[in-house]
C-alpha positions in Angstrom: 0.0 0.0 0.0 2.9 2.4 0.8 4.4 1.6 -2.6 1.1 2.1 -4.3 0.7 5.5 -2.5 4.2 6.5 -3.7 3.4 5.4 -7.3 0.2 7.3 -7.4 1.8 10.4 -5.8 4.6 10.4 -8.5 1.9 10.0 -11.2 0.0 13.0 -9.9 -3.0 10.9 -8.8 -3.2 12.5 -5.4 -6.6 11.2 -4.3 -5.6 7.6 -5.0 -2.3 8.2 -3.2 -4.2 9.4 -0.1 -6.4 6.3 -0.2 -3.4 3.9 -0.6 -1.5 5.7 2.2 -4.5 5.6 4.5 -4.9 1.9 3.8 -1.3 1.3 4.8 -1.9 3.1 8.1 -5.0 1.1 8.8 -3.1 -2.2 8.1 -0.2 -1.1 10.4 -2.5 -0.3 13.3 -3.3 -4.0 13.7 0.3 -5.1 13.6 2.4 -5.6 16.8 5.5 -3.4 17.0 7.9 -6.2 16.5 5.9 -8.2 14.0 6.5 -6.2 10.8 10.0 -5.3 9.6 10.5 -1.5 9.5 7.0 -0.9 10.8 7.8 2.6 12.1 9.5 3.6 8.9 6.5 2.4 6.9 4.2 4.3 9.2 6.2 7.5 8.9 6.3 7.2 5.1 2.6 6.6 4.9 1.9 9.7 7.0 4.3 11.7 4.8 2.7 10.5 1.6 -0.7 11.5 3.0 0.7 14.9 3.9 2.3 15.3 0.5 -0.9 14.4 -1.4 -2.9 16.8 0.9 -0.4 19.6 0.1 -0.9 18.9 -3.6 -4.7 19.1 -3.1 -4.4 22.3 -1.0 -5.8 20.6 2.1 -3.5 22.2 4.7 -5.4 20.9 7.7 -4.9 17.2 6.6 -1.4 18.0 5.5 -0.4 19.4 9.0 -2.2 16.6 10.8 -0.3 13.9 9.0 3.0 15.8 9.1 2.8 16.1 12.8 2.1 12.3 13.0 5.1 11.7 10.8 7.4 13.8 13.0 6.5 12.0 16.2 9.5 11.3 18.4 8.9 7.6 18.4 9.0 7.3 14.6 12.0 9.7 14.5 14.1 7.4 16.7 13.3 4.3 14.6 13.6 6.0 11.1 16.0 9.0 11.4 16.5 9.4 7.6 12.8 9.4 6.9 12.3 11.9 9.7 14.9 14.2 8.2 13.1 13.9 4.9 9.8 14.8 6.6 11.4 17.9 8.1 12.8 19.0 4.7 9.3 18.7 3.2 7.9 20.6 6.1 10.4 23.4 5.4 9.5 23.5 1.8 5.8 23.6 2.5 6.3 26.5 4.9 8.2 28.4 2.2 5.4 27.7 -0.2 3.0 29.1 2.4 5.3 32.2 2.7 5.6 31.5 6.4 9.2 32.5 7.1 9.1 31.8 10.9 7.7 28.3 10.5 10.2 27.5 7.8 13.1 28.7 10.0 11.8 26.7 12.9 11.6 23.5 10.9 15.0 24.0 9.4 16.5 24.5 12.8 15.1 21.1 13.8 17.4 19.3 11.3 20.5 17.7 12.7 23.7 19.7 12.0 24.9 17.4 9.2 21.5 17.4 7.5 21.5 21.2 7.6 24.6 21.3 5.5 23.2 19.2 2.6 22.5 20.9 -0.7 18.8 20.4 -0.4 18.7 22.1 3.0 20.9 24.9 1.8 18.7 25.5 -1.2 15.8 25.9 1.2 17.8 28.1 3.5 18.5 30.4 0.5 14.8 30.6 -0.3 13.9 31.4 3.3 16.5 34.1 3.5 15.3 35.7 0.3 11.7 35.4 1.4 12.5 37.0 4.7 14.6 39.8 3.1 17.8 38.7 4.8 20.1 39.6 1.8 23.4 39.0 3.7 22.4 35.5 4.8 21.1 34.7 1.3 24.3 35.8 -0.3 26.4 33.7 2.1 24.3 30.7 1.5 24.4 31.2 -2.3 28.2 31.3 -2.1 28.2 27.9 -0.3 25.9 26.5 -2.9 28.1 27.8 -5.7 31.1 26.2 -4.0 29.3 22.9 -3.9 28.3 23.3 -7.6 24.6 23.2 -6.8 24.0 25.5 -9.7 25.7 26.0 -13.1 28.5 28.6 -13.1 26.4 31.1 -14.9 23.4 30.5 -12.6 25.6 30.9 -9.5 27.1 34.1 -10.9 23.6 35.5 -11.7 22.2 34.6 -8.2 25.2 36.1 -6.3 25.2 39.2 -8.5 21.5 39.7 -7.9 21.8 39.3 -4.2 24.8 41.7 -4.1 22.9 44.3 -6.0 20.0 44.0 -3.6 22.3 44.4 -0.6 24.0 47.5 -2.1 20.6 49.1 -2.7 19.7 48.5 0.9 22.7 50.2 2.4 21.5 53.1 4.5 24.9 54.9 5.0 28.5 54.7 3.9 29.5 52.7 6.9 27.1 49.9 6.0 28.1 50.2 2.3 31.8 50.0 3.2 31.2 47.0 5.4 29.3 45.1 2.7 31.8 46.0 0.0 34.6 44.7 2.3 32.7 41.4 2.7 32.6 40.7 -1.0 35.3 38.5 -2.4 37.6 39.6 -5.3 35.4 37.8 -7.9 32.3 39.6 -6.8 34.0 43.0 -6.6 35.2 42.5 -10.2 31.7 42.1 -11.5 31.0 45.4 -13.4 27.4 45.5 -12.3 28.3 45.2 -8.7 31.1 47.8 -8.8 28.8 50.2 -10.7 26.0 49.7 -8.3 28.3 50.3 -5.3 29.5 53.5 -6.8 26.0 54.7 -7.7 24.8 54.1 -4.1 27.8 55.9 -2.7 27.1 58.9 -4.8 23.5 58.9 -3.6 24.8 58.9 -0.1 27.0 61.9 -0.7 24.2 64.3 0.1 24.7 68.1 -0.2 24.3 68.1 3.6 27.5 66.1 4.0 30.7 67.9 4.7 33.1 68.6 1.9 35.6 66.2 3.6 33.1 63.4 3.8 32.1 63.9 0.2 35.8 63.8 -0.8 36.3 60.5 1.0 33.2 59.0 -0.7 34.5 60.1 -4.2 37.9 58.5 -3.4 36.2 55.3 -2.6 34.1 55.4 -5.7 37.2 55.8 -7.9 38.9 52.9 -6.1 35.9 50.7 -6.6 35.8 51.5 -10.3 39.5 51.4 -11.0 39.5 47.7 -12.0 36.9 48.4 -14.7 39.1 50.7 -16.8 41.4 48.0 -18.3 38.2 46.3 -19.4 36.5 49.4 -20.7 36.2 48.1 -24.2 34.4 44.9 -22.9 31.7 46.9 -21.2 28.5 47.4 -23.0 27.2 50.9 -23.9 24.9 51.1 -20.8 27.8 50.1 -18.5 30.1 52.6 -20.0 27.5 55.3 -19.5 27.0 54.3 -15.9 30.8 54.4 -15.3 31.0 57.9 -16.6 28.0 59.1 -14.6 29.5 57.4 -11.4 32.8 59.3 -11.8 31.4 62.7 -12.8 30.3 63.9 -9.3 33.8 63.4 -8.0 35.7 65.1 -10.8 36.5 68.1 -8.7 38.6 65.8 -6.4 40.5 64.3 -9.3 44.2 65.0 -9.0 46.7 65.6 -11.8 47.6 61.9 -12.0 44.0 60.9 -12.3 43.4 63.5 -15.0 46.4 62.3 -16.9 45.2 58.7 -16.7 41.7 59.8 -18.0 43.3 61.6 -20.9 45.3 58.5 -21.7 42.2 56.4 -21.8 40.5 58.9 -24.0 43.4 58.8 -26.4 43.1 55.0 -26.3 39.5 55.2 -27.3 39.5 58.5 -29.3 36.1 58.0 -30.9 34.2 57.3 -27.7 31.9 60.2 -26.9 31.5 59.2 -23.3 35.2 59.5 -22.6 35.4 62.7 -24.6 32.6 64.1 -22.4 34.2 62.9 -19.1 37.6 64.2 -20.0 36.0 67.6 -21.0 34.2 67.9 -17.7 37.4 67.0 -15.8 39.3 69.7 -17.6 36.6 72.2 -16.9 36.9 71.4 -13.1 40.6 72.2 -13.3 40.0 75.3 -15.4 41.8 73.9 -18.4 39.5 75.8 -20.7 41.2 75.0 -24.0 41.3 71.2 -23.5 37.8 71.3 -22.0 36.4 73.0 -25.1 38.2 70.6 -27.4 36.9 67.5 -25.7 33.3 68.8 -25.3 33.2 69.9 -28.9 34.2 66.4 -30.0 31.6 64.9 -27.5 28.9 67.1 -29.0 29.3 65.4 -32.3 29.8 61.9 -30.9 27.1 61.5 -28.1 23.6 60.3 -28.8 22.5 60.3 -25.1 20.2 63.3 -24.7 21.0 63.8 -21.0 24.8 63.8 -21.5 24.5 65.8 -24.7 22.5 68.5 -22.9 25.2 68.7 -20.2 27.8 68.9 -23.0 26.1 71.9 -24.6 25.7 73.5 -21.2 29.5 73.1 -20.6 30.2 74.6 -24.0 28.0 77.5 -23.2 29.8 78.1 -19.9 33.2 77.9 -21.7 32.0 80.4 -24.3 30.9 82.8 -21.5 34.3 82.3 -19.8 36.1 83.6 -22.9 33.5 86.4 -23.4 31.9 85.0 -26.6 28.2 85.7 -25.9 27.1 84.7 -29.4 28.6 81.2 -29.0 27.3 81.0 -25.5 23.7 81.8 -26.5 23.9 79.3 -29.4 25.1 76.6 -27.0 22.4 77.4 -24.4 19.8 77.1 -27.2 21.1 73.7 -28.3 21.0 72.5 -24.7 17.4 73.8 -24.3 16.2 72.2 -27.5 17.2 68.7 -26.3 14.3 66.6 -24.9 
């Protein structure tokens, strides 16, 4: 009857599975404890199959009743492996019910060794994500990746997504710094992660912050983004744009060495409008008017991003005013204003 119940359950015939499992339980009631081999194990499995079928039929009351019977201490002592399986099913059902507390409680009942198995870790990851515990979820995902529970690409995608969530949740620079320090080298090298960290840091550099605090933030941003420059050509257009926007707020803090490096990169990619724009804005911050005008003029012909193109024309207007050319300034302001 237990084997019939299992067969029906696997075949999706849940009502028949319940009937067979109940028949097994009725048969076992009339058997003395020592008369039938593995009697307790059969009883536990019959209750679990009844619970499983009830779950499939959305009958939570019957599911919980049989689950509790399957998890009785007497059956647990006689059939420890089946008991662990019942606990894992209980965790999964609690996750499906979106009951984080119940899922955590059931997971905590697992023996230490069972809690380290891949199936348990997968459930732990789901619980952490369901409960909004991004740090715990990320740590669990790393363990699963180490054990090759996912394909390399899937592991990378899961870790990247969790890291991005954690960065968005950082409330201040101390929390952001702590999370960044907790990332491993592979995670920090992900362009999406480094760009997200820089973007969040710039958001935290509020106008209310002191000039010194903002300078420290911009220094961190440059350090986080430094590894992306050698791979600039491998970044897609959106990532290149994000890189430029992440660096722009801190251009006033860029020293001579940093400016020289930026100009070298621009020469390496001479047709890239984003680098022309960034170099032009950097030169403006250092009052290098001639270089700034040259770079921004080139950018005005290369860029197709309306927002950056508008800033480019505003910069050209300011440069024209700086040299006293009001006609050119008015023309540049008009070009900026006409951009949607």
